N, C-alpha and C positions, 0 to 999 in steps of 0.2 A: 032636900036634895044635897048631898055631899059633893064638893068639888071633885070632878074626875070619875064620878060614878058612871056606870054603863047607861044609865037612862039620861045622862047629860049630853045634849048635843054639842056642847062647847066644853070639852075637857080642860083641865088645867094646863097652863103653859109647860109646867114641869113634865106632866104625863105626855103631852103632845109631842114635846121636843126631845123626850128621853132617848128615843132611837136615833136622833139626829145629831146629837151634841158632838160625837167623835167626828162625824162627817163634816161638820161645820169647822172644826178644828183643822182638819185635812184641807179643806177649802181655803181656809186662811193661809196655811203654809204653801199651797199651790200658787195663790196670787202673790205672796211675798217672793217666792222663788222665781216666778215669771219676771217679775220686776228686776230681781238681781241679774237674771240671765241676759235680759236686753240691755240693761245699763252697762253691764260688762262688755257688751258688744257695740258700745258706743251709739245706742239709739237714744233718742230724745223722747221722754214720756210727754204726751200732750193731751189736752182736753178740747174737745169741739163741742158745740151746742147740741142738746138733746132735741130742742125744738127747732125745726128748719122750715124754710119756705116750700120746699118741693122735694119729694124723694125720687129715687130713680123709678121710672114707671115700668116696673117688672110685673109680668103677667101673673105670677104665682104668689106675690107678696102683696099683702093689704096693709097700708099704713094706718096708724091711729091718728085721727084728727084732733086738734086742740086749738080752739079760739081761732080758727082760720088758718092754722099752720098744722105741722105734722110732727108727732115724735118720731125720731129717726129710726127706721128699721135697721140702720147699720150706720157707723160714723164714716163710711167709705168716701162719700162726695167731698165732705169737708177736709178730710185727711189728704185726699189727692190735690185739693187746692193748696194745701201746705207744702207738699211736694213741688207743686209748680212755682211756688213762691221761694223755693231754695233750700228747704230742709231735707237733707239726703237720706236720713234714716229715723223713722218715727215709729212710735206704738202707742196704743192706747187699750185700756181695759174699761169697757163701757156698757151701761145698761142700754139695751135695745128693746123695741116694741113692735109687734106684729099682730094685726087684729085676727082673731079666729084661731090662733095656733095653740092647741092644747092637746096633751096626750102623755104617754109614757116618756117621750123624748122632747116634747115641746111645752113651752110656756109662753103666754103672751108678752111677758117681760122676762128677759134673759140677759145674760152676760156675754159679750163677745170680747176676744183679744183680737185685735187687727194690728198688722204691722206691714209697713212699705219700705222698700229701698230702691234707690236709683241705681243704675248700672248693672242690674241683674235681670234674670227672666224667671220663669215658673220652675225651671230645673234647680235653681239656687234656693227657692223657697222650700223645695222637697228637702234639700239638705238642712235648712234651717229646722224644719219640723222634726227630722231625725235627731238633731243635736238638742233641741229644746226638750223634747219628750224623754230622751235619754238622760238629760241634766236633771229634769225632775225626778225620774224614777231613782237615780242614785241618791238624791237628796231625801226623798221621801221613805224609800224602802231599801236602799242601800244595794241595789242590784239592777241590771239592765234587763230584767225580765218582769212580766206582768201576769199575775193570775186573775182572771176576770171571767166570771160567769161559767166557771169550769173550763176555761181554756187557758193553756200555758203559751203566752205570747212573748216571743224573742224580739228584743228591741235592738239588736246589733245591726248596724248598717252593713250593706245597703239593704233597704226595705224593698218589698215587691213593688215593681213598676209595671203596671198592666194597662194597655191602651184600651179605650172604650170598645174599639172593634174587636179586639181579641177577647175581651171579657164577653161580648155578645156571642162570639163564635164559640167560646167554651162553654157557657152556662145557659144561653138564652135560646128560645125557639125561633127567634126572628134576628135579622141584622139589624144594625142601628138604623140604616136608611128605611128599612121596611117599617120598623117600629115608629119612626118619625112620620113615615106616609100614613100609617094607620091611626096616629094620634095617641099611641099607647107606649111611648118612650119610658116616661116616668114610672108606669105601672110595671113594665117589665124590669126596669131597673130595679125598682124596690122589691118585687116579689122573686125575681128569678137570679138576681146578680148579687145585690147587696149582702144577703145572708151568707155568701160564700167568700166575702172579702175579709181580709184582716184576722183570720182566725189562728194562724200560726205565727205571723208576723205582720205588722201593719202593711197595708196596701195603699198605694197611690193609683187612682184610676184617672188616666190622663187622656189628652187629646179628645175632648168632647166634639161632637159636630158642630159645624159652624152656626147653625140655627140656634144653638144653645150657648153661643159665646158670651152673651150678655155684655159685660164691659171688658171682656178679654180680647187681646190681640189674636188675630188669625195667624195660622203657621205660614210663614212666607214660602215654604217650599211646597205646601199643600194647603190652599186657601179654603178647602173643604173641611178643614179641622181647626179648632182653637187651641191656643197655648193655655189650657185650663186644666186643672185636676182637682179632685177631692180625695181626701185622706180618710181611710176607714180602719177602724179597730173593732174586731169581734162583730162585724156586720154593721156597725154604727158610724154614720158619717161624722167626723170630727172637724173638718176644716174644708174650705173652698178657696183656692187660690189660682192666681194666673199672671202671665205677662200682661201689663196694662195697655190698653188701647189709649193712645194719645193723639189720635186724629179726631179733631172737633167735627168735621163734616161726616165722617162714618159714624161716629157715636151718636151725633143728631139722628142720622137716618135710622139707626137701631132704635132709638127711643121713640121715634115717630112710629115706627112699626109696632113696637110694643104697646102704644097708645091705641092703635088701630085694633090689635088683638083684644086688648082690655075693653074697647067699646064694643066689639062683635060679641064679647062673652058678657055684656051688660054690666060691666064693672066700672067704677068710678074713674074718670079721666083726671089725672094729676097734672098740674102745670109742669112745664119742662124746667129743669134745674139750670137756669141760663147762665148764673155765675160759674157753675161748675163747667159748663161746656166752653165758656169763654177762657177759663183757666188752662184748658187742654192744648191751647195755642202755646203756652210756655213750659208744659210738663215734659221732662226729659224721659228717656226710656227707663222704665221701672217695673217693679213686681210688687204685688201686695196679696194679702191673705186674710181671711177671717176665720178664727178658730173658736169654738163654742167652749167656753170655760166651764159651764155647768156639766157638759158631758165629758170633758176632760176629768173634772172632779168625780164623777160617777166611775170612771175607769179606775182610779186610784182608790175609791172606796168600795168597790165591788158592788155598786149599787145598780139595780136593774131599772129604776125609775128616777126621772129627774126631781120629782117631789122629795126624794130622800136627801138631796144635797143643798136644798134652799131652806132658809129660815121659815118662810111663809109661802104657800101657795096662794094663787088668786082667791080660792075659796075660804082661806084662813084669814084673810085681812079683815 
């Protein structure tokens, strides 16, 4: 049997990668220009451990266990500890791991860009996103417009800012409160709202209901809402950012509630990240965001599947 023949279950690397080589070149450029952008903005690039003692106990995220510890689903907790230690602007490009995540937009091992800054809130992060992605577009394609999956997307600021409540009013059959009460908020968001977002210009979906605040601060003027947003381009979520909650007692209470939800769903109970909770005593007002590098590369490559922008999928290793 010759290498790469149709009957060969393992084609040659050259055959397998032929359609990805250019995408991998674009990926390398994206990462290089991300570093340039943040270094020019006086951010410090840092590295935190991928093996941690306790992840954030979020109901929808399953951590990968390794020798009694966990591969981090996100570098978030350790990065916030560095904020509390006195670093005002930090960023990291990190491999992350989440059990059971596989699909056109998901891999169990993926790459996140996270950045954190003191003295700002979630609205400043929206401006950061506008500046970063326009910067990348100018460097990669020489213009502030994207052509992605048949859509012509204008990157000129300001991008659309749409509250969760307004999005549900405009596109969904239920209100956010009704969807939460019926336990179908995520389903309505994914099926009825997300496909409508970011098709002409990127969209920030903001002010998630307080029960979905996670590690975000609540809006002081309306504590039923959180200062959290997600960024969408062509119906695809690219980033999740928020004003940081720095009250250790409130954060502990939220973690305990998440642990109870996990137990009720028959999911593994994770230990609480005690060192992180302790560090919140010293954390200043800050904002932070996670942006999916793989998905960002998809946008610049015109790729419809995440498999097209990585060297190897889990099935190919």
